[in-house]
N, C-alpha and C positions, 0 to 999 in steps of 0.2 A: 286863916289858919283854924281857931274856934267854931267856925262854923264846919267847918271841912270836918273836925277829930269828931261835930259834935251830927254829925249827916253818916259818917263811918260808923259809927256806933249804933244808931239806931241803924243803921241797916245789916250790922252785926246780930244783932236780938232778933233784925226781921228775919235770916237768915235762919237762929236757932228756933224760931215759931216755926216760920213753914216746915223746915224739917219733922220738925215734933208734930206738923198741921196731917204732913203726908205721912206719918207714918201711923196717924190715929185715922185717919184716911184709909190707909189699908190692911190694918187693923178691924174698920168697921165693917169694909167689904169680905172680912175671912168670915165674921160674926154672924154678916150678914146670910151669904153659904152656907153655915153651920145652922142656923135657924133655920134657913128651908130644908135642909136634909131632916131637919126633928121634925117640922110637919109636911116633910112628904111632899113638896110641892117644887118641879122642874125652877131652875133658876134661866130664868130670858135674860133678865140686866139688875144691875144695880139699879139701889135708887135715888133718886136724882141728885139730892141730898149730900150721896157722896162723891155722885162724882161733878157736885158745884166743888163742895169742901177741898178734892183731889187739887182741881183746877187752879181754883185760886191760889193754893200752898203753895204750888209749881209755879205760877206768875210772880207770886210775891220772894221765891225761892233764886229764881233764874234774876228776876230786878237785881234783889239785895247784894246776890254772889259781884253782878257786872257790879256795883258799884263800890263795894269791899275791895274787887279786885285791882279798884283806881284806873287811870288814865290807858289807854289802851294803845300799843305800839304799835306804830303802822309796819302795812306789811309790804308795800312796793321792795321790787329786788334793787333800785336808783338811794334809796336812800340808804344802803348798805354798802353801796358799789360806788359811790361817790368819788369819796377819801381813797380808791382802792387804783392802779394801774395796771393797762391791761394783763403786764407782765406777771405778775403778780391772778390775777382771774383763772388765766388759764394755766397757772403752772401747778402740776398736780403730781409732785414726788411718787404716790405710793403705782403711781402708772409704768413709771421705768421701768426699763427691761433692758436686763444687761446680758443676759444669754440669750443673742436670737441666731438663728441665719444669716447673720450677716459676718459672721467672723467667718464660717465657710465658704463664703462663697469672697471673701476679702482674700488678693492673695499676697498679704503680708501673712499673715498667717499660713501655715502649712498644716499639716495633717498629724503631725509630730509634738504641735502645742493642744491637738482637739485630745 
């Protein structure tokens, strides 16, 4: 329990650090672009250090978010439906229609009731 809490706290710190690092990489990219405009050079690509920082920050943030989220829930349909009967699965009350052409075709109802 203590190890799991410590791992979760470390992951939360990594999320914050990764997000700040991503913001810093975006700011650095904008600053680099502004610098190139000042010295009147064309923008071809970002420097490697900004690209590496952005990729490492993204990977760190993705890893930390998955750790903080906890165990993933299984998405197979059988796990959700194994304790339900077939009648419950096919029952959709929102699709019930009570005013349909069956009344007109039925001999029980006359035109006076319509």
